C-alpha positions, 0 to 999 in steps of 0.5 A: 884638831888641823895640824900644819908644818912640814909633816902635815904638808908632805904626808900624802907623798910619804904615805904612798912611799911608805905604803909602797916599801911596805907592800911591793918592797918587804911584804911581797917577799913573804907573800910568795915564800913563807907558807910552809905547804908541806909542815904547816905554818910558815917558813921563816929562814931565807937566804938573800935570794929567798931560797929556804935555809931551814924549816924549824918553827920558832914560835915567836916568829910564827905568832908575829907573822899571824900578827902582821898578815892579820893586821895587813888584812883588816887595816891595809888591803883586803887581800884574801891571801893575807887572811889565808896567811893569817889562818895558816900560822893560826892553824899552826899555833893552836894545833902544835904550839899550845902547852895548855893552861895558856902557855905556848912552846917555844921552839919545834922542829920542822916535823912539829916536835917540841925542841924547847918548851915554855921557856919564854914568856915572850912566847906566850905575849906573842901568841896573844897578839896573833890570835887577837889579831886573827880573831879581828881579821877573820870576825871568828871567836873560836879562840875566845877561851885560849886568848883568855886563858894565855892572858890570864897566864900572863897576868900572873907570871908578869907580875911574878918575879920569880918566874923563870921562864924569861928566855932570852934573858937568864933569870937572876933572883931580884933582877928585871929586864926591860924586854918582859914589861915592854912586850907585855905592854904591847901585846896586852894592848893589841889584845884588849878588846878580847879581854877584861878592859880593866884587868888589861889596863891594870897589867899595862900600868905595871908594866909602864910602872916597872919601865919608868920606875925601876929600869928608867934611871934619872933625867938622862932619858935612860932606860937600862936593859936590867935592874935590881927590883929596887931599881938598883945598878948592876955592875955587869955587862947586862947592867951596863948594856943600853939597847936603843931599838928596845928603847924606841920600841918600848916608847912608841908603845908607851905613848900609844897607851899612856894617856888611855890608861891614866899614866899621862905624865909618862908621855913627856918622859917617852918624848924625852927618851926617844930624843935622848936615845936618838942623839946618843945612837945615831952615827953621824959619820956613816948614817943609821943607828948603832946596834948597842951602847954602854953607859961608859961609852965604850965597846969593852962591855960588850965583847962577850955578849956581842961574840955570842951573837955574831955581832958587833956594837957599831954594826947596824941591825935591821929591827933597831932602824925599824923601831927608830923610824916608828920612834921619831915619826910618832914623836914628830906626829905628837909635837910638830917638830919639823926637825925631828920630821927631817930626821925621820926622813933622812933615816928612811931614805938612809935605810932604803939605800943601805938596807933594801936589796933591789934585786931580791927585795926585803931588807939585808939583816946586818950592815957593817957599820960604814952601811955596807951589807954584812949579813944578807940573809932575809930571815932566820931565827929571828928575823921574819915578817915583823919588825919592818913591816910593822914599823912601815904599817905604824908609820903609814898609819899616822900619815894617813891621818893627815892624808884623810884630813887633806881630803886627798886620801883614796879609801881603795888605799 
């Protein structure tokens, strides 16, 4: 169907802008320095200038980067360096991080010695994404068995409310957390081509049902970080917490899969939730998206939580902005809403002005509320080549559809 409106008209210019930011502003930083030629896998800890600050291997980040580099090779440009980087990470995962039976270690030191074992289902989810993306990029099926084993393990554990491998959330009997279902939904969707499609879709539907049936609350578009199994309110810091970045991320995942898996009714709820969250979390004074919210609108709920993470609720964190960009453009694409397209552009330009480091490339990790840099590192225990380049990749895919429709698309770009 031919689309009209400002998004359709401006897509060719914005496609080039976003693609340039993806390849030249962000990924070029990682392309030059992330390979660990001494110990294998990737180095992911860097200061502002790109100097290495540590070589421990968080398997979340190793797997996320395999997915990213393999996806760039498959979908953006056939530069052999991307495939070589993806293979480097894939080889490290299967040789160092596999615990067997579809489970994966969480943290290794630079020598490859396990520091923290199978404590997190999220690790298994990210590895599932990584190995399936590498299979697509390489055309090799050497990981077919381990992909299936990892999925089978997740199929059992994600649906098991007594599974205690919930890090970074603390296991609480009778309590469910948003992150488990959000990440699983996306991971299984990414790997579906290499799985039993019916079983994969069953797990995706289960995750969506938990998000909207248990963690979603009322008509106000709120998705809580934690609820009881019956959807009941939890009077605690975690129970009050609303995480805009997780909600944006979760909702664009839902919009990608809902119709295909027979949950079309969730599309309207996802669209409503994106806008409700945006209205609630946007900083109308300084710009950008606030890091965290409370359902009572105060910072009191977060003093301990933020102190432990060296963050404040009103700061601007890299990954939250990236997920908001992806959600806003997905919304504008689905609805044709010119005002939301305008909001996407405004946030994109704000991020480029405040987060992007023109001297050394990449984004700073954390800004003060007023947009000045506070934590200037480019990579660390959580930050790697994932949220920002994934968001730019997703946005470029949406914009590319319009460019192809106009006939202005060059297959080389």
